[in-house]
ROMI-115264 format. One record per residue (C-alpha): chain; residue number from 1; z, x, y. Coordinates in pm, 1 decimal. Layout:
N
NODE chain resi       zz       xx       yy
NODE     A  NUM        Z        X        Y
...
//
This chain:
209
NODE chain resi       zz       xx       yy
NODE     A    1   5245.2   2897.7  -3167.3
NODE     A    2   5012.8   3213.2  -3174.4
NODE     A    3   4937.7   3380.5  -2884.8
NODE     A    4   4581.6   3326.8  -2738.8
NODE     A    5   4360.7   3624.6  -2770.8
NODE     A    6   4313.8   3848.4  -2471.5
NODE     A    7   3965.9   3890.2  -2487.9
NODE     A    8   3707.7   3673.0  -2620.7
NODE     A    9   3433.7   3750.0  -2917.0
NODE     A   10   3110.8   3778.2  -2700.4
NODE     A   11   3303.7   3983.9  -2450.0
NODE     A   12   3410.8   4247.7  -2751.6
NODE     A   13   2985.9   4230.0  -2839.4
NODE     A   14   2939.3   4328.1  -2510.5
NODE     A   15   3155.7   4612.4  -2497.1
NODE     A   16   3049.0   4732.6  -2832.2
NODE     A   17   2662.0   4683.0  -2723.7
NODE     A   18   2698.3   4861.9  -2422.2
NODE     A   19   2936.3   5175.2  -2578.2
NODE     A   20   2670.3   5190.7  -2933.2
NODE     A   21   2339.2   5222.9  -2633.8
NODE     A   22   2539.2   5457.3  -2428.9
NODE     A   23   2702.1   5720.9  -2695.7
NODE     A   24   2557.7   5589.7  -3064.3
NODE     A   25   2736.4   5490.9  -3346.9
NODE     A   26   2891.1   5864.1  -3443.5
NODE     A   27   2963.1   5927.2  -3065.7
NODE     A   28   3118.6   5580.4  -3029.7
NODE     A   29   3455.7   5494.6  -3133.1
NODE     A   30   3687.0   5186.6  -3128.1
NODE     A   31   3946.3   5318.9  -2890.1
NODE     A   32   3645.1   5395.6  -2670.0
NODE     A   33   3518.2   5042.4  -2699.5
NODE     A   34   3900.3   4880.2  -2672.4
NODE     A   35   3935.8   5113.5  -2374.8
NODE     A   36   3648.0   4921.4  -2190.7
NODE     A   37   3804.4   4610.5  -2262.5
NODE     A   38   4168.2   4770.9  -2215.2
NODE     A   39   4288.4   4573.6  -2552.2
NODE     A   40   4407.1   4828.5  -2874.3
NODE     A   41   4137.1   4905.8  -3108.0
NODE     A   42   4315.9   4648.2  -3353.9
NODE     A   43   4210.2   4386.6  -3156.2
NODE     A   44   3873.2   4462.8  -3211.3
NODE     A   45   3916.8   4408.2  -3577.5
NODE     A   46   4004.9   4028.3  -3530.6
NODE     A   47   3646.2   3998.3  -3430.0
NODE     A   48   3492.4   4269.9  -3702.5
NODE     A   49   3655.1   4389.0  -4005.4
NODE     A   50   3462.8   4749.8  -3952.8
NODE     A   51   3327.2   4993.1  -3732.8
NODE     A   52   3005.5   4941.5  -3888.1
NODE     A   53   3014.4   4590.5  -3898.0
NODE     A   54   3061.5   4544.1  -3523.2
NODE     A   55   2770.1   4794.5  -3452.9
NODE     A   56   2569.7   4509.5  -3678.2
NODE     A   57   2684.5   4271.1  -3500.8
NODE     A   58   2681.4   4355.0  -3142.2
NODE     A   59   2311.6   4494.7  -3159.2
NODE     A   60   2183.6   4202.2  -3363.7
NODE     A   61   1868.2   4050.5  -3224.1
NODE     A   62   1966.5   3770.6  -2972.5
NODE     A   63   1769.1   3485.7  -2865.5
NODE     A   64   1661.5   3387.6  -2560.6
NODE     A   65   1917.6   3581.4  -2336.6
NODE     A   66   1971.1   3561.0  -1979.8
NODE     A   67   1710.4   3814.1  -1822.1
NODE     A   68   1701.7   3994.0  -1448.5
NODE     A   69   1364.3   3821.8  -1382.6
NODE     A   70   1532.5   3453.4  -1436.1
NODE     A   71   1573.2   3477.6  -1026.3
NODE     A   72   1231.0   3483.0   -970.6
NODE     A   73   1166.1   3088.4  -1113.6
NODE     A   74   1362.1   3011.4   -793.3
NODE     A   75   1191.2   3224.8   -518.6
NODE     A   76    894.9   3052.9   -360.3
NODE     A   77    681.6   3307.2   -272.6
NODE     A   78    693.4   3268.1    139.6
NODE     A   79    988.0   3525.4    149.7
NODE     A   80    942.6   3896.1    211.2
NODE     A   81    846.4   4050.2    -52.4
NODE     A   82   1020.1   4371.0    -54.0
NODE     A   83   1378.3   4236.5   -107.9
NODE     A   84   1236.2   4077.8   -366.6
NODE     A   85   1082.2   4371.4   -565.1
NODE     A   86   1376.1   4563.2   -460.5
NODE     A   87   1641.2   4386.9   -596.3
NODE     A   88   1419.0   4301.7   -963.6
NODE     A   89   1358.0   4675.1   -950.8
NODE     A   90   1712.3   4748.5   -963.5
NODE     A   91   1864.7   4492.7  -1214.6
NODE     A   92   1525.2   4573.9  -1405.8
NODE     A   93   1607.3   4920.4  -1485.9
NODE     A   94   1986.1   4927.0  -1590.7
NODE     A   95   1843.0   4603.6  -1869.0
NODE     A   96   1536.0   4871.9  -1978.4
NODE     A   97   1802.3   5164.8  -2012.0
NODE     A   98   2023.5   4959.4  -2229.1
NODE     A   99   1740.4   4836.8  -2412.4
NODE     A  100   1644.4   5147.3  -2518.1
NODE     A  101   1980.2   5271.0  -2581.2
NODE     A  102   2020.9   5003.5  -2855.8
NODE     A  103   1684.6   5070.7  -3015.1
NODE     A  104   1800.2   5462.6  -3036.0
NODE     A  105   2138.4   5360.9  -3178.2
NODE     A  106   1966.5   5190.8  -3421.1
NODE     A  107   1728.7   5434.2  -3537.3
NODE     A  108   1970.1   5747.5  -3560.5
NODE     A  109   2169.2   5487.5  -3762.9
NODE     A  110   1946.8   5390.2  -4032.8
NODE     A  111   1945.2   5809.5  -4060.7
NODE     A  112   1754.3   5891.7  -4422.6
NODE     A  113   1759.0   5502.6  -4532.5
NODE     A  114   1467.0   5256.7  -4588.9
NODE     A  115   1417.1   5249.8  -4211.6
NODE     A  116   1397.7   5573.1  -4163.3
NODE     A  117   1126.5   5713.2  -3937.8
NODE     A  118   1002.0   5377.3  -3807.1
NODE     A  119   1197.5   5290.3  -3482.7
NODE     A  120   1294.1   4896.6  -3517.9
NODE     A  121   1304.6   4686.8  -3168.8
NODE     A  122   1540.8   4437.7  -3134.9
NODE     A  123   1208.7   4172.6  -3082.4
NODE     A  124    876.3   4060.0  -3160.8
NODE     A  125    682.8   4210.6  -2948.9
NODE     A  126    355.3   3965.9  -3050.8
NODE     A  127    596.9   3671.3  -2956.5
NODE     A  128    538.1   3548.4  -2595.6
NODE     A  129    956.5   3461.4  -2638.4
NODE     A  130    982.9   3863.0  -2610.5
NODE     A  131   1177.9   3999.5  -2316.1
NODE     A  132    927.4   4224.7  -2171.0
NODE     A  133    659.3   3942.9  -2240.0
NODE     A  134    919.8   3702.6  -1979.9
NODE     A  135    976.6   3940.2  -1753.1
NODE     A  136    576.2   3975.8  -1695.0
NODE     A  137    526.5   3640.0  -1720.8
NODE     A  138    800.7   3552.0  -1467.3
NODE     A  139    692.5   3836.8  -1238.1
NODE     A  140    297.6   3707.9  -1260.5
NODE     A  141    401.3   3380.0  -1163.9
NODE     A  142    621.5   3518.0   -860.7
NODE     A  143    294.8   3730.9   -766.6
NODE     A  144     69.1   3467.1   -768.5
NODE     A  145    302.5   3221.8   -577.9
NODE     A  146    340.7   3494.0   -292.1
NODE     A  147    -37.5   3609.1   -313.7
NODE     A  148    -75.0   3223.0   -212.6
NODE     A  149    169.6   3256.0     43.7
NODE     A  150     -8.6   3540.1    183.5
NODE     A  151    255.0   3769.6    135.8
NODE     A  152     50.8   4009.8    -53.3
NODE     A  153   -274.5   4123.5   -168.8
NODE     A  154   -351.1   4158.3   -500.5
NODE     A  155   -642.4   4038.6   -675.3
NODE     A  156   -512.1   4059.4  -1006.9
NODE     A  157   -140.8   3910.2  -1032.0
NODE     A  158    -50.8   4017.6  -1374.1
NODE     A  159   -249.7   4355.7  -1378.6
NODE     A  160     -4.0   4406.6  -1066.9
NODE     A  161    301.5   4281.1  -1203.2
NODE     A  162    238.9   4526.7  -1555.9
NODE     A  163    188.8   4811.7  -1271.0
NODE     A  164    518.7   4713.0  -1076.6
NODE     A  165    704.1   4710.0  -1475.5
NODE     A  166    528.4   5050.6  -1611.9
NODE     A  167    667.5   5198.2  -1346.7
NODE     A  168    993.4   5106.8  -1390.4
NODE     A  169    932.5   5183.8  -1716.7
NODE     A  170    823.9   5552.9  -1613.6
NODE     A  171   1174.6   5592.0  -1445.1
NODE     A  172   1350.2   5494.4  -1723.6
NODE     A  173   1179.9   5701.7  -1993.2
NODE     A  174   1159.1   5984.6  -1701.3
NODE     A  175   1533.4   5985.4  -1653.9
NODE     A  176   1675.3   5928.4  -2030.8
NODE     A  177   1411.6   6089.9  -2229.9
NODE     A  178   1229.5   6362.0  -2076.2
NODE     A  179   1542.1   6402.2  -1833.3
NODE     A  180   1463.2   6545.8  -1522.3
NODE     A  181   1614.0   6743.8  -1334.0
NODE     A  182   1774.7   6735.5  -1049.3
NODE     A  183   1733.9   6368.1  -1154.2
NODE     A  184   1619.0   6070.5   -887.4
NODE     A  185   1889.4   5793.5   -811.4
NODE     A  186   1714.4   5462.7   -830.5
NODE     A  187   1730.1   5337.7   -468.2
NODE     A  188   1525.0   5653.9   -359.1
NODE     A  189   1299.8   5565.8   -668.7
NODE     A  190   1307.2   5222.8   -569.0
NODE     A  191   1222.9   5282.0   -198.6
NODE     A  192    969.6   5494.8   -274.6
NODE     A  193    763.6   5222.4   -487.9
NODE     A  194    781.8   5022.7   -226.8
NODE     A  195    691.7   5182.2     43.6
NODE     A  196    380.8   5254.8   -168.8
NODE     A  197    289.2   4868.6   -215.6
NODE     A  198    376.9   4822.5    171.6
NODE     A  199     97.7   5034.0    200.5
NODE     A  200   -158.5   4864.7    -22.5
NODE     A  201    -28.7   4529.0   -191.9
NODE     A  202    218.3   4370.2     86.9
NODE     A  203    107.3   4221.3    316.7
NODE     A  204    205.8   4278.7    707.5
NODE     A  205    463.2   4024.3    868.2
NODE     A  206    250.5   3891.8   1154.0
NODE     A  207    526.8   3656.3   1293.7
NODE     A  208    641.5   3724.9   1601.4
NODE     A  209    982.0   3962.6   1597.2
//
């Protein structure tokens, strides 16, 4: 009987996706990807014949992948909004950064080819099933429930959801693209963001302590 592979194809593609997003095609080696999985570079070639093939497959557009906002479907809206929004922010930021890294890796790999000069998104922004649209819809729905429960004060839940997402997008841009120095740690940024929301959008908890 043959030996079972130590890693699955999905594990290989996930490790490759993360490595390429961080360092691009040229800056990533098969050895670096293999090290993430604790296997030899040769083990990767059982799943893709070349580094180029692994890059294409790892960064191919996915389907209905899990999103950081999926947990909001199980939140009633009656809970304290601060932990809910904190959890969303702390998981959404690395997700956005990962996707931005993937997009940049594709763009740089295109080089002088036909796709040069255009950044191809990994999703169709016009579709309601795109990751940004799904996250926005999930956050908007949560804010509507929280407003109905008296936990937030927002007249326009969709605009409020867009503003919250925009704040996280801005953090990603400032740290990954603008490279602010010294960088502000994400938890510190989220704490400041939630302090602003407490002052305006989040209703005071009037329950007895």
